[in-house]
N, C-alpha and C positions, 0 to 999 in steps of 0.2 A: 504494500500500500504506500502511495506517495502522499506528499503533503497536500496536493490539490484534490486528493480523493477523500480526505478526512471530512466527515459530516460535522456540522455545528452541534454544539451541546443542545439537547432538547430544551426548548423554552427560551433560548438566547436570541432567536431571530423571530421578529414579528413583522407582519405586514403593515405598511404605512397607514396611519389613521386618515380616513377620508373625511374632510371637513366641508361644510356647506353643501351637502348632498341630500337635503330634505330633513324636516324635523323628526321623521321616524328614526333617523340614525342617532338622534341625541346630540348631534353637533351641526344642526342646520341653522338657518337665519343668520345669527351673528358668529357662528363657527367657534364658539367658546371664547370670543374676545370681548364680549359685552357691548354696550352701546356707546359709541364715540370715544373720544379721549386719545391721548398719545399712544397708548398701548394697543389700541385697536387699529391704528394706521399701519400702512405697510412701511417696512424699513425703519422702525423706531431706533433711535440712538440711546439705548438704555444700558450704560455700563454699570458696573457694580457700585461705583461711588458717585453715580450721576445724581445731581440734586436739582434738576430743572434748569440749569444754566448758571446758577450762582457758584461762587468758589467753593469747591467741596471741602469738607472738614479736614481731610487728610492734607490738603494744600494750605489751608488757612492756619493750621496749628504750627506749621514750620515758621511762619513769620510772627505769629502772636505769642508763642511760648519760647522762642529762641531755638537753639539747636543743641544737640549732644555731641560733645567733643569725644571722639573715639580714642584719642590719644591721652585722655585725662587719666591720671593715676590717683586712686583713692587711698589715703593713708589713714591708719588708725591713730588718733591723737592720744598721746600720753603726756601729762604735765610733769614738770620737774618735782612738784610736791609729792607725786605718787612714788618717786624713786627714793625718797628719804627713808622709807621703811626697809630698804635693802641694805645689806652689810657692805662695807667698803670692799672694793675689788673690781673685777671685770664684769661688765653687763653687756649682753648681746640681745638681739631680737628673740633668739630661742630661749634664753634664760628668762626673759620677761614673760614669755608664754608659759613656761614651766611654773613661774611664780604666780601666775594668774592675773598679772597686771595687764598683759595684752590678751584680749579675749579671742580675737580672730586668729585662725590658723592659716589664712591665705593672704590677708591684707598686710602690706608693709607698714612699718611703725615710724611715726614721726614724733619727736620729743618737742613739746611746747614749753614756754617759759612761765606758766602760771604756778605759783607756789614758791616755797623756799627750800634750799638744799644745803645741808651742812656735812654730808658724807662725801668722802673722796671716791669718785667712781671713774672708771675707764670705760667709756661707752663705745660700742661698735654696733651702730644701728643704721637703719636705712636713711633717715633724714633728721636733721636737728635745726630748729629755728635759731635766729641770731641771739635772742634774749635767753633762750635755754643754754646755748653754748657759753654765754658770758657767765651765767650763774654756776655752771658746772666747772668752768675753769677758775672761777673765783673761789670755789671750795677745794681747789687743788687737783681736780681731775682733768681728764683729757677726752676729746671727742674724735671719732673717726666715722665719717659718713660714707655709706656704701653707694649712695646716689649723689653724684657731684652736681650741684646746681651751677648754672651759668652765672658768672659774676659780670655785672654790667658796669661799664665806665663811660664817662662823658667826654666826648672829644672837644677840641678847641672850638669847633663851630656850635657846640651846644647840643648836638644830636647824640643819642644813646647808641653805643656800640658794644657788642658782645665781645668780651675778652677772647683773644685768639683769632678773631675775624680779620684784623689788620695784617697779622702775620700770614694768614692764608692768602689774602689779596696780594701781598708782596711776592709770595711764591708763584702765584699764577701769572703775575706781571713779568717776573723774571723768566719763567718758562716760555711765555708768549714772545718775549723779546729774543730769546735764544732761537726759537723756531722761525721767527720772521726772516724773510730773505733780505740780503743787503740792498741798500738803496742804489738804484740804477744811475749811471752817469747821465749828463745832459743830452748827448747825442742819442743814447739808448732810449731815454725818456721820450725824446721827440719821435723816434722811430716807433715806439710803442703807442703813441698817442693816436687814437683812431681818427681817420680822415672824415670830414663832414660828408654826408650823403648828398649826391647831386641827382637832379632829375635827368631822365634819359635824353630829353631835348637839349638841355644845357650841355650835357656830356658830349653829344654828337656835334654841337656847334663848336665846342672847344677843340675837339679832335680835327674838324675840318680846318679851323684856323691854324692849328699847329702844322697840318699837312701842307697848307698853302705856303707857309713860311719856309 
């Protein structure tokens, strides 16, 4: 038996419903569409989110409610005051979870500066705010961030520049200068300059004049 010889599953194939063939069929007169209206006309444009021509809700929400940044990283906030109950020593994200201070098992941890700290701690966490870093270092501890934040500095013109961007620009400029060809001399530049286009009649007249000379 071949694939084209296989019969369909019983009950899977039905004959097409005949509409508008008399009231005795149960689908006569209005053929199941009702009386007038957009849905009774031929070729209605009724998509899933169609709302009669006004801006659909799925399109309006994008401008009314803002947008979701898919690159955003959510941190679990932990204040410096919660670290004061820990003994002096090394503190990591894993140790905070074991101690029950960090509740989430998946979210990275960020230390914030609310509260006071008098214990000398050596922190190795995902992120630390500037005020929290100052309080930890004032207590004699140290901080190591796993996620390095971009430090911004102000240029002479007053615009904000991300640190490291100017060095990258200088490298790109030096590479482009090395790859650029040497400047052509004046005769070569004149030879490379494209001649202006002439019309056919003007070109023929000039050729005739040159031949007569």
